[in-house]
VOLO-316123 format. One record per atom (N, C-alpha, C): z, y, x. Coordinates in steps of 0.1 Angstrom, whole numbers, plus 5000, padded with zeros to 4 digits. Atoms other than C-alpha are relative to their C-alpha. Example, Ala and Ser with C-alpha at 12.3 -4.5 7.8 and 13.67 -1.06 7.14 Angstrom:
500049885009
507849555123
500050125009
500049894991
507149895137
500850114992
***
This chain:
501150055002
636990165491
499550055012
500750004989
635290085524
498550004994
501350035008
631690145521
499250015019
500949994987
628990175552
500350135006
499749854997
629590535556
501250005009
498750024995
632990435569
499749975011
499850094990
632190225593
499750095015
500349944989
632790285630
498950005008
501549934992
629990505653
500149845013
500650104990
630690205677
499249884995
500450105009
629389955653
498650025003
501749984995
625690095660
499650075012
500549934988
625890325689
500549935017
499750064986
627890125716
501250115001
498649934999
631390195725
500250115010
500249834989
630390445753
499750114992
500549875007
628390665732
500950034988
498849935017
631390645696
500850055013
499149904992
633590735727
500150125002
500549884992
631991025739
500150094987
499949955010
631691165703
501250004993
498849975001
634891105697
500950105010
499449884992
636191305728
499550124997
500049875003
634091585723
499750074986
500349965010
633191625689
501449934987
499250085012
635891435670
499349924991
500650065010
633491225650
500149875004
499750105000
634090885646
499549854991
500750125010
632290725616
499350054995
501149985001
629390705607
499550124988
499749865010
629890975575
500450065008
500049914992
631091185602
499450085007
501349984993
627991165622
499350104989
501149955006
625791225593
500450144992
499749845002
627891535581
500350115009
500649884991
626991695611
498950045002
501849965004
624291865598
499450125010
500349924995
622092105616
500150145002
499349875003
622892445623
498550064997
501049925003
619592535625
498849915002
501650124998
615492385625
498950085006
500949924990
613092435650
499049984991
501050025009
609992505632
498849945009
501050014991
606892355648
498949954990
501550065011
602992285638
499949855001
500150124999
601691945633
499949935012
499950104988
601491685663
498250005001
501350025005
597491735668
499550005015
501050044986
594991585695
499450145008
501149904993
593291825720
498850104992
501249975006
590191795706
499750054984
500049995012
590991865669
500750135001
499549875005
592892215675
498750084997
500349845003
591692535660
500550074999
499449894998
591992865662
500150074986
499249955009
594892985644
500549914993
499450125001
596292675636
501750045007
498550064991
600392635643
499949855003
499750124991
600492315664
500649975009
499450064984
602192095688
498849925004
500450074995
600691925711
500749925012
499350104993
601891635738
498749995013
500949994990
600391695774
500849985014
499749984986
600791665814
499550155004
500349884987
601191975836
499049945011
500950024992
597891985857
500150125014
500049864984
598192365876
501150074990
499349865004
600492645872
499850115011
500549864994
599893005883
500950074992
499049915005
602093265882
499450185008
500649894996
600593655883
500950114995
499049915001
602193995887
499150114990
500849955011
600894205853
499650155008
500449874994
600994545874
499149985012
500950044987
599094405908
499349894998
501150045001
596994165895
499949885004
500350114987
597993925924
500749884995
499550155001
598993575926
501549985009
499349984992
602693535932
500449865006
500550134993
603493225953
501349934989
499450095014
605392975932
501749995010
498349954996
608692995959
500650115000
500049865003
608793355951
500650024987
499849945016
608893345916
501650034994
499149954997
612593365914
500650154999
500049934992
612693665929
499250124986
501149945013
610193825898
500750004982
499050015012
612993775870
499650094989
499549905012
613194125860
498450095001
501849894996
608994225867
499249924986
501350065010
605894195841
499349905007
501050124993
604393855846
499049894990
500850115010
601793605833
500049845009
500150164996
602793245836
498349904993
500950125008
599593015827
500249855007
499450174996
599892635826
498849934996
501150065006
596992415826
500849864996
499750125001
597792115805
498949914995
501050035003
595791805798
500449834993
499950115005
595591525775
499749875004
500550074994
593791305799
498249974996
501549995000
590391405786
499650174997
500649865002
590691745776
501150065008
498749954992
592792045793
499950114989
499949865007
594392355773
500750055006
499049914991
595792665788
501450034993
499249935005
598992795780
500850145008
499549864998
600193155781
501450045004
498449945002
603893275790
500350135006
499249864997
604893655794
501050005001
498849984997
607593715814
501149905003
498950114994
608693385824
500049955010
500650054985
608193335859
500549855004
499750104999
610593065861
499649874996
500750075007
608792845838
498949895011
500750084990
606992745869
500749905009
499450174994
609592555884
500349914991
499550095008
610092355854
498749954997
501550055006
606692295842
499349985013
501050054993
605592125874
498749914997
501250135008
602191935878
500749854999
500050155004
602491585864
501250024989
499149995008
605391695843
499449984981
500750055015
605091555804
501050094991
499749915011
605991795776
499350034985
500349965015
605791895741
499750154996
500249855006
604092235731
499650064989
500349965013
604092415698
499650145003
500649835006
602592775688
498850014991
501449955009
599392935672
498949995013
501150044990
596392815690
498950134996
500649854997
594393125703
498849985010
501050014985
590993215724
500350125003
499949884993
590893425749
498949975013
500950044993
587993475771
499049874997
500550085000
586393205755
501049865002
498650094992
589492995769
501149934987
499150015014
590992805735
501750035008
498850004992
594892855745
501149984990
498949975004
598692875733
500650115005
499749894993
600193185735
501349994999
498550044996
603793145745
500649954989
499550135009
604292825732
501849975002
498850114996
607592645727
499949895008
500250094989
608392385752
501249894999
499050094998
610392055753
499849915010
500950064988
609691885785
501149834998
500050185006
609991455782
500249935011
499650114990
611391215800
499349895001
500450115000
609690915811
500349904989
499750135007
611390655789
500250064990
499850015013
610890895760
498250044995
501750005003
606790865760
499849884992
500150065008
606890605735
499450084990
500449905008
604690685704
501050034990
499050005012
607390665680
501050125006
498849934993
609790845702
499350175001
500949895000
606891155708
500250064981
499849965015
606491145669
501150064995
498649935001
610091205665
500250135002
499149844990
610691505691
498650084990
501249895001
606891655674
500250014985
499749975010
608091665638
500150154994
500149905003
607291945620
501450114997
498649905000
610992075616
501049915008
499850094988
612591945646
501950064998
498449954996
616891985640
500950045010
499349964987
619192155661
501450004994
498950025002
622592055662
501450085006
499049934993
626092225672
500249915008
499950134984
626392045707
500750065010
499649944988
627592045741
499649995013
500350064986
626991985777
500049915001
499550175002
628391615770
499049984992
500250095013
626891565737
498350125000
501049895003
623391775739
499449984987
500950055013
621391785705
499049895000
501050105002
618591555714
501049875001
499250155004
621691265719
500650014990
499450025012
622891365687
499049974991
501450035005
619291365671
500049845000
500250125002
618591025683
501249904998
499050095002
621990875675
500050004983
500050005014
621590995639
499149924996
501250105003
617990835638
500849874997
499750134994
619690505651
500649934985
498650055009
622590525622
498949984984
501149985013
619790645595
499049894996
500750104999
617590355603
500949864998
499650124998
620190085603
501050004988
499550025017
621690175567
499349974991
500350065014
621290045535
498750124993
500849875007
618090245514
501150014989
498849905009
620990315487
501549995003
499149984994
624390415497
501150064988
499049945010
627690495476
500050144999
500249855002
627290815463
501450064996
498949935007
630191045456
499850074987
500649925015
628691235427
499549904996
500650095014
628091035396
498449985001
501449995003
624590955387
499350084990
500149935013
625091115353
499950135008
499649854996
626091455373
498750005009
501450024995
622891385399
499350054993
501149955010
620591385369
499950134993
499749865004
622291675353
499750125007
500149864991
622291905381
498949995009
501349974990
618891785396
500650025013
499950064987
620191675427
499349875007
500550154987
618991425456
501549944999
499150134996
621091065458
500350035017
499550054991
623191035485
498949985017
500650024988
620790845510
498650085003
501449904998
617491065504
500550125002
499549874998
619491375510
500649985016
499650064987
620891235544
498750015007
501050044993
617391145554
499550165000
500949875002
615791505543
501050125007
499749874997
618391725558
500149955014
499950014984
618391555595
498349955001
501650045001
614391425590
499350084991
501049935009
612491705571
499150025004
501549954995
608991715568
499450154992
500449865006
608992045547
501550054997
499149875002
611092375541
501149914984
499450055012
611692205506
501649865000
499250094998
612991895516
501250075010
498949975001
615792065537
501050104990
499149975009
616492305509
500549934988
499450115012
617292055483
500749935006
498650104995
619591835507
500650095002
499249904989
621192135520
501250044980
499050005017
621892195477
500649924996
499150125000
622991865474
501649975009
498550024992
625991885499
500650144994
499249875006
626692245489
500749954986
499450045010
627692085457
500749905002
498850154995
629291765469
501350075006
498949954990
631392015493
500850074987
499049945013
632392205458
500349924990
499150135012
633191905436
501349935007
498750044990
635591775463
500850134999
499249855002
637092125461
500950034988
499649985012
636992175425
501049914993
499050085005
638691825418
500849995004
498149974991
641691875442
500250094989
498849895010
642392185422
500149954985
499950055014
641492055388
501349915000
498650064997
644291765400
500950084998
498549924996
646592035411
500150084984
499749925014
646192235374
500849884994
499850085009
646391915355
502049955003
498450045000
649991815376
500850164998
499649875004
651392205375
500249984986
500349975014
650192185336
501349864995
498950085005
652591875332
501550035006
498549945000
655692045349
500750084992
498949955005
658892155334
500350195004
499349894995
659592525334
500850044988
499149935011
662092755312
499250084993
500749905007
660092915286
500750135000
499249894998
660993295291
499350154991
501149925011
658993475257
501150115000
499649865001
659593855257
501749984989
499150015012
662893975239
500050124997
499749915007
663394235217
500650085002
498549934999
665694545225
500749955011
499350024985
666394425261
499750115010
500649904991
665994555292
498550025004
501749954997
662194565295
499950114990
500349915008
662094765266
501150105003
500049884996
664395005276
499350075011
500749934992
662695025304
498850104999
501549945003
659295115290
500350124995
499949875004
660895375267
500150115015
499649914990
661995565301
498950025011
500849974991
658995505318
499350185000
500549855000
657695895328
498850015000
501049994998
654495805327
498849864991
500550155009
651895575302
499749895014
500650134991
650795235315
498450035003
501650035005
646995175322
499749914996
500650135007
645194965302
499949885005
500050104992
644794755328
501249884999
499050015001
648394755333
500849944992
499450055012
649294695299
499449864995
500550105001
646494445297
501049885006
499750104988
647694215329
501649964992
498650005005
651494295314
500249874991
500250095009
650494085283
499749865002
499850124997
648893815299
501349915006
498850004993
651893785323
501149944986
498650045011
654393755291
499649914994
500250095004
652093515276
500449895005
499850104990
652193295305
501549955002
498350014999
656293305308
500549954986
499750095012
656693215269
499949845001
500650135000
654892885276
501449895012
499150074993
657392595290
499749895010
500550054988
655292535320
499850115009
500249874992
654992735351
498850065004
501349904993
652993015357
499750045011
500850004988
650593045381
499350134999
500949915006
649093395382
500050055017
500449864990
647693605412
499450154990
500449875003
647694005408
499450065013
500549914992
645294175427
499350134996
500349865006
644394515428
499950095013
499949894987
643794835448
500950065005
498849984995
646094995469
500850114988
499449955011
648495205443
499249994989
500250005011
647095065415
501049944988
499050035008
650294995400
500849875000
499550125004
651294615406
501349995002
498149955002
655194715411
500050004989
499849975018
655294815376
499749924997
500650125010
653494505360
501049875010
499150134996
655994265389
501350074992
498849985003
658994485376
499949974987
500350055015
657894435339
500349814995
500350164999
657594035347
501249975002
499050074994
660693985364
501350104989
498849945013
663194245334
499449904991
500450075012
661294015307
500949865003
499150124997
662993725326
501650004999
498549965000
666293845333
500650034987
499949975016
665993965292
500449894996
500150125006
665993595292
501349875006
498950074995
669093505312
499949925017
501050084986
666893415343
500350115011
500249894991
666693565376
498750015003
501350014990
663493715398
500750055017
500149934989
663293725433
498650035007
501749934994
660693965452
500249935018
499950034985
659593805486
499050105008
501149904993
658394085508
499849945014
500350074990
656794005543
500950065014
499249934991
658894285562
501150054995
498349945007
662094395561
499850174994
500449825002
660594765560
499549994982
500349995014
658794675528
501149924989
499050095009
661694445513
501250114996
499149884997
663794785520
499450084991
500749895007
661294985503
500249984982
499950075013
660994775474
501350014992
498549985008
664694755466
500450134994
499949845004
664795125468
499450064986
501249965014
661495155445
500649924986
500050055010
662794915422
501750084996
498949915006
666295075419
500050164992
500449895004
664895395416
499250004985
500950025012
662695315389
501349944985
499350025010
665695165371
501150054992
499149915004
668295395371
500849934997
498950085004
671295295354
500149894996
500050125001
669795005344
500049885011
499850134992
670094825376
501950045006
498449994993
674094945380
501049934986
499450145011
675494615358
501650015010
498750044994
679194625363
500450145008
499549894993
679494995379
500450134984
500149885009
680595305364
498850084996
501649965004
677995455342
499249915000
501150125000
675895155343
499550024987
500350035014
673795115309
500449884996
499950195004
674494835286
499149895001
500650134999
671794605292
499250065014
500349994985
671894665329
500149835007
500450144988
671294405358
500350065015
499249944987
672494435394
498249925010
501250004991
668994445424
501049965007
499950024986
670094265455
499150005005
501049984984
668794305490
500549905008
500050114992
668894005514
499050005014
500749964987
667594075549
500549925013
499050044986
668293915583
500650105005
499349934995
669494235594
501450084997
498549945004
672494275572
501049955007
498850064997
675694225583
500749874994
499450125005
678093945577
500350004985
499749935015
679494115548
499250014987
500849975010
676794235533
498949874995
500450135000
675193885534
500249924993
499050095009
677893725521
499750054983
500149935013
677793975490
498849944995
501350065008
673993915485
499949894997
500350144998
674393545490
500549954985
498650045006
677593525464
499250094986
500549915011
675593765437
498549924994
501250085008
672393545434
500549864998
499550145003
674293215437
500850044984
498950025010
676693365406
498850034992
500749875014
673793565386
500550115000
499849915003
675093815390
499150125001
501349914995
672093995407
498649934994
501750065009
669093925381
499350055009
501349984994
666694065407
500650005017
499850004988
666793935443
498850065007
501550004985
664594135472
500249965012
500150034986
664093975504
499249985008
501150034991
661993915534
500449825001
500350124997
662093555548
501749925000
498250065003
666293515546
500449964987
500350085014
665193435511
499949845002
500550125001
663993095521
501549915008
499150034993
666992985541
500749904992
499150125007
668792665527
501450074994
498949915005
671792885523
500450024985
500249925009
670693095499
499649904987
500750115016
670492925462
500750124992
500149965012
670093085429
501249914988
499450085010
671993015398
499249964990
501150055006
668893005378
498450114997
501349894991
665593145396
499049974986
501050055011
663193165366
498350075007
501349994997
660293365383
499950055018
500049974984
659093425422
498950094998
501149915003
657193715425
499850035017
500650004982
655393705466
499250124999
500849874998
654194055474
499249945017
500950014983
650994035505
500249874995
499550114997
651093665497
498949925013
500850074993
648693605522
500850015014
498449954988
651793745550
500849875003
499050105000
653193395540
499449895007
500750085001
652793065550
499849884989
499850105014
652192785521
501249934999
498950005002
655192625532
501350084994
499249905001
657192945530
500150054984
500049975017
656393005493
500549874993
499050175010
656992635482
501450035002
498550014997
660392675501
500850074985
499549885010
661193015475
500349904987
500450075016
660092805443
500949874996
499950154999
661592475456
501950054992
498349985002
665692655449
500050044982
500349985014
664892675409
500849854996
499650165008
666292295406
498849904994
500850055003
664692075383
499050064991
500849965003
662892305366
499050135008
500949914994
659492495386
500350154993
500249805008
659692915385
498850004996
500849944999
657293085374
499550105010
500049954989
655593215399
498050115001
500649924996
653793555406
499450045014
500449964984
651493635440
499550124996
500249885000
650493965444
498950075015
500849904988
647794145471
499450084997
500749864999
646594485478
498750015005
501549974995
643394365494
499249914987
500350105011
641294245462
498949925010
500750114993
639593935469
499249994992
501750035010
635893855455
500049874989
500050165014
635593635424
500049905004
501150104998
633693405440
501649935011
499150054988
636893365470
501249964989
499050015006
639193415442
500249864995
500350175010
638493075421
500049915009
500150144992
637592855449
501450015006
499050034993
640792925472
501550034987
498849995007
643093025442
499449934983
500150095008
641592765419
500949964988
498950025009
644692655401
500950094997
499249895002
645893015398
499350084989
500649905017
645293235365
499650155010
500449874995
643593545383
500350154992
500149885010
644493915367
499750095013
500349874990
643194235386
500350124995
499549915006
643794555382
499050135010
501249984996
640794815389
500350154998
499549845004
642395145373
500850075013
498849964996
644395365393
500950134993
498849955009
647495545376
499650155003
500549875000
646795905366
501150085010
499049874994
647896185392
499549945016
500450014989
646295975422
498950055008
501149914994
644196215444
498949915010
500950094990
641096095464
500549965014
499850054981
640995965505
498450045000
501549964991
638296125524
500449915016
499650054986
637895905554
499150015012
501049964987
635895975591
500149935006
499750094987
635395785622
499750115008
499949914991
636096005651
499949885018
500350094983
634295875685
500550075008
499349934990
636895995708
498949995015
500549974990
634995925735
498650095004
501249935000
631796015728
500050144994
500049905002
632696325713
501450044998
498649965000
635996435727
500850094995
499149915010
636296755708
500149964985
499950075013
636296575676
501749965002
499050055002
639496425685
501050125004
499249864999
640996785699
499750054982
500249955012
639696895664
500949914986
499250075010
641696605644
501350065004
499249945002
644896735658
500450124997
500249855010
643797095650
500649974985
499950025018
643996925613
501149994997
498750065000
647096755618
501350155001
498849894997
648897095626
499650104989
500749925011
646497275597
500749934989
499150065011
648397025570
501149995002
498449984996
651797045587
500150124992
500049904999
651097405585
500350064982
499949965018
650297385541
501149914996
498750065002
653697225540
499949845000
500150135001
652096855543
500649935013
499450104991
653196545561
498649945005
501250124991
650996295588
500449895004
500050104995
650695965597
499149975011
500550044990
649895865633
500049875003
499750104999
649195505635
499349925007
500250034984
648995315670
500049834998
499850144995
648494935675
500849935006
499250054995
650994875694
501350125005
498949874996
654594995702
500350055014
499849964985
654694985741
499249945011
500850094990
653694755768
499649875000
500350135007
652794425750
499149965007
501250004989
650394265767
498949914986
501350015012
648494105730
500150114992
500149945012
647494315704
500049964985
499950065010
648494175672
499450114990
500449955008
646894435652
498149965000
501150055001
643494305662
499549914998
500550165009
641794005638
498949945012
500950104993
639093975665
500449985018
499750074993
641093935694
499150105014
500849954990
638994185714
500450155008
499349914996
640194425741
499050075012
500849944993
636694545752
499450114995
501149855006
634594885746
498749975003
501649984995
630794885753
500050145004
499849884999
630495165771
498550074996
501249905002
627095425769
499249925003
501250094992
625095175792
499949894997
499850105005
626294895772
500449895011
499450074994
628194775796
501949964996
498850055000
631594575791
501150065008
498949934988
634794745801
501349964995
498950055007
638694655797
500450154994
499349865004
640794955780
501449954998
498450025005
644394955773
500350054987
500149945014
645194955738
500950145001
499449875001
646895305727
501749934994
498450075002
650595245720
501150164994
499049915008
653195435697
500850095011
499149894994
655295555731
498650105006
500749914987
651995675748
499250114994
500849885004
650495875720
501250124994
499149895002
654296015714
500550095007
499849914987
654296135749
498950124997
500749925002
651296295744
499750124990
499749895019
651796475708
500850095003
499049894994
654896625729
499650105005
500149875000
652896845741
498750044991
500749975008
650196895719
500650074985
499549935014
652196925686
501750045007
498849924995
655497115705
500950044993
499649935009
656297275677
500549934988
500250085015
656197015651
501249914997
498550085001
659396795642
499049875001
500550095003
657496475651
501149855007
499350095000
658996115653
499549875000
500450184999
658495735660
500549904993
499450105014
658895415635
499349895008
500950154998
658095065645
501549875001
499250145006
659694685639
501249985010
498850054988
661694715672
501750104998
498849885000
663995015660
501049874990
499150055011
667494885643
499650064987
500349975011
667494885609
500650134992
499349824999
669795165606
499250095000
501049914996
667095355624
499250014995
501350015010
664295235605
500050124988
499449985012
666095315574
499850195001
499749875002
667195675585
498650075000
501349934997
663895795599
498549964991
500949965015
661895695564
500350114993
499449915014
664495875544
499950105007
500149844996
663996215568
498649984999
501649995005
659996145563
500050024987
500449995012
660396105528
500750124993
499549855004
662796395524
499050125006
500949854998
660396665540
500249995020
499250014987
662596625574
498949995011
500950044990
659696505597
498550044996
500849984998
656296645602
498849915001
501250134995
654396365618
500849895005
499550124996
655396015622
498949914999
501250094992
653895815646
500449835002
500250095005
653795465638
499449875004
501050144999
652995105640
499449954984
500350055013
651694895610
501050004991
498750055006
655494865597
499850094985
500449955015
653995135571
498849974996
501450105006
651094915560
500050034986
500150005017
652194855525
501650014994
498550025005
655094965501
500750155003
499249834994
655895345519
498950094989
500049915007
655795575493
500250154997
499649874993
655695945506
499050104992
501449925007
653396165478
500050115008
500149874992
653896495503
498949985010
500950074981
651996275536
498350014991
501149955000
648396405532
498849895010
500750044990
646996275565
500349855005
499350094992
646795985584
498649935009
500850034986
645295945621
500749825004
499950124992
644295585632
499649975013
500550044985
644295525668
499549835003
500750094996
641995285684
500049914984
500150065012
640995205646
499349865001
500550065001
638694945657
500649875001
499550084999
641194705667
501249964987
499750095015
642294665627
499249964995
500850045005
640694475606
500050104989
500349955008
638894595577
501350034987
499049965009
641394525549
501450035005
498849924994
644294665571
499950135000
500049854998
642994985575
499750034986
499649965014
642395005538
501350024995
498450005002
646094895535
500750165002
499649904995
646895185556
499750154995
500349855002
644895475546
500750044983
499150005013
646595385509
501150045002
499149924997
649595565526
500050144994
500149824999
648195905520
499049994985
500149985012
646696055488
500749944989
499450085008
649395925467
500850104992
499449915011
650596265450
498850084998
500949885006
648596585442
498950075008
500949934990
647096645475
498749935003
500950104997
643896485484
500249965013
499350034986
644296235515
499250035009
501050024994
642396235547
500749875005
499450134987
641995955570
499349965010
501249964989
640595995606
500549875006
500350084992
639695675623
499450015014
500550004987
639595705659
499749885009
500350114994
637995505684
499350025009
500249934990
636895485718
498449945002
501450034999
633795305711
499150044997
501149964998
630395375715
499349974984
500850055012
628195385679
498749915003
501050125000
625795085673
500849845007
499250114998
628794825682
500149944987
499450095013
629994555654
501350064995
499149925004
633194715654
499950094996
500349885003
631995045654
499650024983
500150045014
630294935621
501149984991
498950065010
632994765606
500950164994
499149875002
635095145609
499050104990
500849925008
631595295593
500249934984
500150075008
631895055566
501150044992
498949945003
635795155559
499850204995
500049804999
634795555561
498950024987
500349995010
632195485535
500149984988
499650065011
633895345509
501649975000
498650025001
637095355490
500449874988
499650125008
636495035468
500249885008
499650124990
638494755483
499349874996
500550155003
636394495464
498649975010
501550024990
632994565483
500850005018
499650034986
635294615515
500649865006
499650144992
637094285516
498849884994
500950064997
633694145509
499350035009
500849974989
631994285538
501449955011
498950064992
635494175554
499549805006
500150125003
635093835543
498849905010
501050014994
631493845553
499849955011
499649994985
632793895591
500749915005
499550104998
634693605591
499649864999
500350135006
634593235591
500649964988
499350015011
634993085565
501149934998
498250045005
637992885571
501150085000
498649895003
640093195574
500150034985
500250015013
638993225538
500949894992
499450135007
640392885533
501349995003
498750034997
643592905547
500049915011
499750104985
642492745582
501050125007
499249934991
644293025601
501449945000
499050075003
647392885587
500449905007
499550105000
646892565589
499449925016
500250054982
645692525630
498649934995
501050135002
642492305615
498650054998
500949915005
638992415614
499249954985
500250015016
637392395577
499749884998
501050145000
635992095563
499050054991
501449985005
633192285548
499150035007
500850014989
630192265565
498950094993
500749895005
627592425543
500250074994
500049875009
628892615514
500650095003
499749874994
629492955516
500550024985
499650035009
632093025490
499650144999
500649895001
630493385494
498450024990
501749994998
626993345489
499849884985
500050125009
627492995466
500349994983
499549975011
628893145436
499849904984
500350105008
626792935412
500349915000
499550194999
627392595425
501150015002
498749985002
630992705427
500549964987
499649965015
630892745390
499549854997
499950145006
628992435383
500849905003
498750125001
631192225400
501450034995
498350005007
634392325389
499949964985
500450045009
632692275355
500249844999
500150145000
631991955361
501349885008
498550104999
635291825376
500850024992
498949975011
637392015349
499449844988
500550085011
635091775330
501049835004
499650124996
635891475349
501449945001
498350014995
639691515356
500650014985
499450005015
640391595318
499949904994
499850125010
639591235306
500249875011
500150084992
639991085339
500850055014
499449974988
642791225361
500149925014
499750074988
643190995388
498349935003
501149994996
639490935389
499349815003
499850144999
639690525381
498449965000
501350025003
636090555370
499050035013
501049964989
634590705401
500649975016
499350014992
635890545429
499650055014
500549944988
633790685452
500250125004
499449895003
634691025444
501449995006
499050034996
637990915445
500550015017
500050004984
637690795482
500050145005
500749844988
635891155497
501550114995
498849965004
639091315475
501050005011
498650034997
641691105490
499850075016
500149924986
640291205527
500450135000
499649814998
639991575520
501750024996
499049995003
643391545508
501049995009
499350034988
644391435544
500550135007
500649894990
643291745557
500750144997
499149895005
645792035563
499350134991
500649875007
643092295548
500349934982
499950035022
643492085513
501550035000
498049955003
647792125518
500350144999
499949875004
646992465520
499650054985
500449995010
644792465489
501049964988
499250065012
646992235469
501550134999
498649925004
650492465477
500150165001
500049905000
648892785473
500050054988
***
């Protein structure tokens, strides 16, 4: 459906200007230009003639510069205009006399001597600020200034420039905000008074929202703060409605897909496993388990997100779901992001099941299955065996890494896909595994140990049911975290190594985590890509990231009498397994590692973690890492070592991590400091987010309302036949990779 909004900019602005918008901002249509919203507004006073100014007014005046002088506030001497550039770091007062042709007005600028080179006599400009009186002379004190070109001196242009709220747009040197502002005004003046609106009329009335034409006028040319607020509210709702409509359509499609119902079977593997559990399930684990069993019993695919704190028992919940599917004759695949984690999962599941994982083996239980492991480092014989077990159905559960996604890997009857640390996989990878179930869509359970705020969960995972584990199993010990500013207080770092020795002396073990292995150029652990520190004087200085090899060499002297070893992703698989086995057995005192120990590693005797260059890791990653300690009866200690000075943004993130172990609070802080696009998957799609005004953290009420409306529309008109404008906008959004991410998640 083609509307005025869809027309090309060249129809309104000419080919040259339209090409500049296309080349610089990737804006080609009227709609794209009008959705290029102001990033903020410059608040001015009302345009006022000189003879109507009153003290105390917030006013804007239009005049020409008559005289300029600059004085030193220290010596009171006048500074020659040719020398003002040399006075930029000294205290000065610049006085500018402007005239409207009948009266004069004095402007006072403190410590801005460079203005004397801009506001030369004869220059036309707008000035705005508070009207004051100084020594019986009326003046504007430190006013805002906008120099006007001679072609701008029409009455209409001056009135436009002097509006009480001046929009400031995301702009570039080739497309300054003034050019964008003029172009939008031209387009707005050319459009019909009524535009086809993607929000149906009834919804506009029920939600008390502005219509599209009025909202565009008020967001770009507001007269009051209420104009801005009302317009932004309308566009936030529209963005939420488009997204929620897409998700509602996805839910409708998913609900229509076929899946093999896997109802719980009495007297099977699951019951046997439950009877052998050496601990009581938490109330949350039991409740989430029942939610999952109810989903699995339906002839439509389950799509459920299981989120919870580090150590909240998600693995047990996933195990019970997988056993329920195996009891029904199906298979379950557990996809892990790293080989270390896949191997750890395989060992954990095998240990938890005991003889229930020994199908076909001497001593195996009556209701037993087999747990396969498929990773990239398996030798040819091991790989053939794992693939044969999966394809024949001999392995009821198959644990693996990206190797599970290869075309050659097939399953006899894949009934459930469990994805651990779902954010570590691309959406295409997760979809590829689901496609291995043949004609029937498998049930899907995705897990994350980084709790997601409710608003983000229901937005990004709008077509996924969300279960949350908030309780920690009995026996988990508290974790204390502290920031160690190594450069400001080097004695604290020395104390950290003394504490390491003390913990080992008590029979405990320690992790030391580094962001690098050795001499890599790029620091993969740094979410912000920041390789700079701020010294005490505020100066930015480059510093090399700390590596496993560097720390191992340094600690070889400090902890010379302790058993210290290293672990990182470049070690051969057999060596990694051997190191982890020795650490788990207590044969290693201090393990210096990269983030390969971030998730899944479970050594209850590890009491302490020292994270070097902690500022190079993100908040969620730090929370994940410290979850490796305090897993037994000994309280955990996490020391966040940084060379940054207190007061910087990155140091503040460390303080936030040290101040709480509440993963939900930390995830909110984390998401508030990241681009909204990251939340919506732009990092995976490679494109900027389609959201302009909507914040999934701030606008929860708007998102909830839009979701209700979208569900109501799609439930009776899934194809949006009765809403052609909304259908057109949704179709455009569906062409973006951001929406592809939302669809496939």
